[in-house]
PAKOL-169468 format. One record per residue (C-alpha): z negated, x, y. Coordinates in pm, whole numbers, padded with zeros to 5 digits, always signed. Layout:
BEGIN
ZXY
...
***
This chain:
BEGIN
-01022+07452+01176
-01131+07561+00832
-00882+07605+00552
-01037+07319+00353
-00998+07079+00647
-00634+07177+00695
-00568+07120+00326
-00729+06777+00337
-00530+06682+00649
-00201+06779+00481
-00294+06575+00175
-00353+06264+00389
-00018+06311+00569
+00172+06345+00240
-00003+06036+00100
+00104+05833+00402
+00464+05956+00369
+00492+05844+00008
+00268+05538+00007
+00362+05365+00334
+00721+05277+00233
+00593+05105-00080
+00332+04911+00114
+00584+04821+00380
+00823+04692+00115
+00561+04460-00033
+00475+04329+00312
+00834+04250+00405
+00885+03877+00443
+01184+03647+00485
+01030+03314+00585
+01245+03004+00541
+01182+02635+00597
+01328+02443+00301
+01340+02064+00270
+01245+01970-00086
+01269+01594-00039
+01404+01388+00248
+01263+01063+00102
+01596+00900+00181
+01644+00742-00161
+01856+01025-00305
+01792+01161-00656
+02010+01470-00607
+01829+01768-00450
+01966+02111-00367
+01827+02419-00194
+01852+02799-00193
+01551+02989-00326
+01667+03327-00192
+01852+03425-00510
+02083+03130-00578
+02137+02761-00523
+01904+02530-00712
+02004+02177-00809
+01757+01919-00942
+01769+01547-01004
+01450+01345-00978
+01302+01032-00823
+00946+00917-00747
+00707+00696-00944
+00362+00554-00866
+00044+00520-01066
-00284+00365-00951
-00645+00414-01058
-00870+00174-01251
-00912-00112-01004
-00549-00150-00905
-00484-00515-00818
-00250-00759-00990
-00127-01092-00859
+00166-01328-00818
+00414-01381-00537
+00519-01713-00381
+00760-01775-00669
+00497-01718-00934
+00632-01378-01037
+00379-01115-01141
+00308-00846-00882
+00185-00509-01003
+00046-00251-00763
+00099+00007-00629
+00451-00074-00513
+00721+00140-00353
+01049+00095-00170
+01277+00268+00079
+01279+00124+00430
+01489+00186+00741
+01218+00360+00940
+01150+00720+01041
+00961+00944+01286
+01156+00928+01612
+01024+01272+01707
+01238+01419+01427
+01539+01189+01385
+01576+01014+01720
+01633+00642+01777
+01981+00537+01665
+02026+00623+01296
+02199+00429+01019
+02160+00689+00746
+01784+00757+00747
+01514+00591+00538
+01151+00656+00447
+00953+00610+00126
+00710+00318+00150
+00393+00289-00059
+00194-00035-00080
-00155-00018-00223
-00395-00291-00324
-00725-00265-00512
-00977-00521-00635
-01276-00331-00499
-01361-00058-00253
-01444+00293-00369
-01276+00625-00443
-00951+00464-00555
-00631+00665-00572
-00253+00633-00593
-00044+00912-00747
+00311+00968-00621
+00484+01197-00868
+00844+01311-00939
+01015+01190-01256
+01340+01240-01443
+01524+00944-01592
+01486+00581-01492
+01294+00271-01588
+01084+00297-01903
+01230+00640-01977
+01070+00808-01676
+00944+01156-01764
+00714+01344-01521
+00897+01634-01358
+00728+01925-01180
+00938+02055-00890
+00995+02435-00906
+00906+02574-00563
+01120+02844-00402
+00977+03183-00306
+00611+03241-00226
+00496+02927-00046
+00282+02963+00269
+00237+02593+00343
+00374+02244+00285
+00490+02009+00560
+00500+01629+00532
+00556+01344+00780
+00327+01047+00711
+00294+00701+00871
-00048+00541+00859
-00196+00218+00991
-00512+00400+01102
-00663+00365+00754
-00951+00584+00637
-00749+00746+00359
-00654+01103+00285
-00368+01283+00112
-00373+01569-00137
-00095+01757-00310
-00123+01926-00649
+00054+02246-00751
+00063+02435-01079
+00066+02816-01093
+00237+03033-01356
-00077+03035-01571
-00082+02655-01588
-00377+02612-01350
-00351+02312-01115
-00470+02355-00754
-00535+02081-00496
-00378+02119-00150
-00533+01922+00136
-00290+01748+00371
-00560+01564+00561
-00701+01231+00671
-00482+00931+00758
-00714+00785+01022
-00435+00763+01281
-00172+00511+01386
+00200+00578+01345
+00380+00893+01235
+00211+01233+01217
+00314+01571+01078
+00064+01695+00818
+00042+02044+00670
-00112+02168+00348
-00181+02542+00325
-00166+02733-00003
-00488+02938-00048
-00455+03315-00080
-00625+03312-00420
-00333+03116-00573
-00121+03386-00737
+00254+03365-00675
+00365+03698-00821
+00282+03935-01104
+00259+04314-01125
+00492+04341-01426
+00858+04242-01442
+00980+03978-01415
+00728+03944-01132
+00844+03598-01024
+00549+03361-01058
+00674+03057-00870
+00459+02751-00822
+00550+02398-00925
+00473+02083-00729
+00304+01824-00953
+00227+01521-00733
+00080+01367-00419
-00240+01165-00433
-00361+00914-00174
-00739+00858-00187
-00929+00563-00039
-01279+00608+00099
-01556+00370-00019
-01609+00234+00333
-01243+00134+00384
-01100-00208+00300
-00834-00176+00031
-00715-00533-00027
-00368-00444+00113
-00236-00135+00293
+00086+00060+00357
+00170+00431+00385
+00512+00589+00444
+00638+00940+00360
+00925+01129+00519
+01068+01484+00495
+00865+01697+00257
+00932+02070+00302
+00786+02416+00255
+00761+02731+00463
+00817+03002+00205
+00884+03374+00176
+01208+03420-00020
+01231+03801+00020
+01301+03987-00303
+01303+04366-00345
+01630+04499-00489
+01626+04792-00729
+01849+04952-00992
+01844+04704-01281
+01686+04416-01094
+01904+04169-01285
+01712+04258-01601
+01400+04113-01437
+01567+03786-01338
+01428+03506-01560
+01748+03303-01506
+01970+03580-01642
+01755+03719-01926
+01819+03430-02174
+02196+03460-02129
+02191+03838-02174
+01993+03807-02496
+02227+03542-02631
+02524+03777-02599
+02645+03672-02256
+02706+03877-01945
+02436+03712-01734
+02685+03536-01509
+02598+03190-01642
+02252+03228-01494
+02388+03258-01142
+02448+02889-01082
+02083+02794-01084
+02166+02441-01200
+01872+02265-01367
***
């Protein structure tokens, strides 16, 4: 073997020795399934994002597109659609038969004409007329979303919308609702959606904006029902530790710069 070839071989070996650990570190994953919303009627939500406990308070509101129907009930009271409520129903495959503590989120839609109508289901803070849209901070680097949906075999489909750290909104496809009963739907996050940055702090978590139920122009939309249960994510919560990693923690930085010791950022309460 010539001297030049030996030299090149040694260079490749040294490169692998120094580069492989760094690559291996970036590829390390700690996948966790985290329930973001049980759709049980609770406004208090708590989960661990890999660094600390997160606590949020929000509920769900509905908004319909242009041809949303209006009417009156048997007592002459005005009925505005879409409507929502919590009902004692659930997917037996997940929760079994005998349960007194489980509910699901019901959505009733009604439109005056067929077409590409839609219903938005979005999280809000506050109550009544003071509802303020709230985007749910998502833990870790999300691989996919998981949602149980009941359908009456309607030709509808469900999307989810997420916002990245640059403010760009991306649509996530959960799928068609042309089935009867409960079904588990998944929405995968495309690889092109950035969830981390090169510079510190490199956390670039996504936020969940809303669900949207679409109707197809060939489907009757005079009255229909859809139910949601157990919305969760499969996410990678692994974080690389290094000397001074707390200085790259966006929850601690504000406290440090206000003269604190950073400990107040450890609760994660929002």
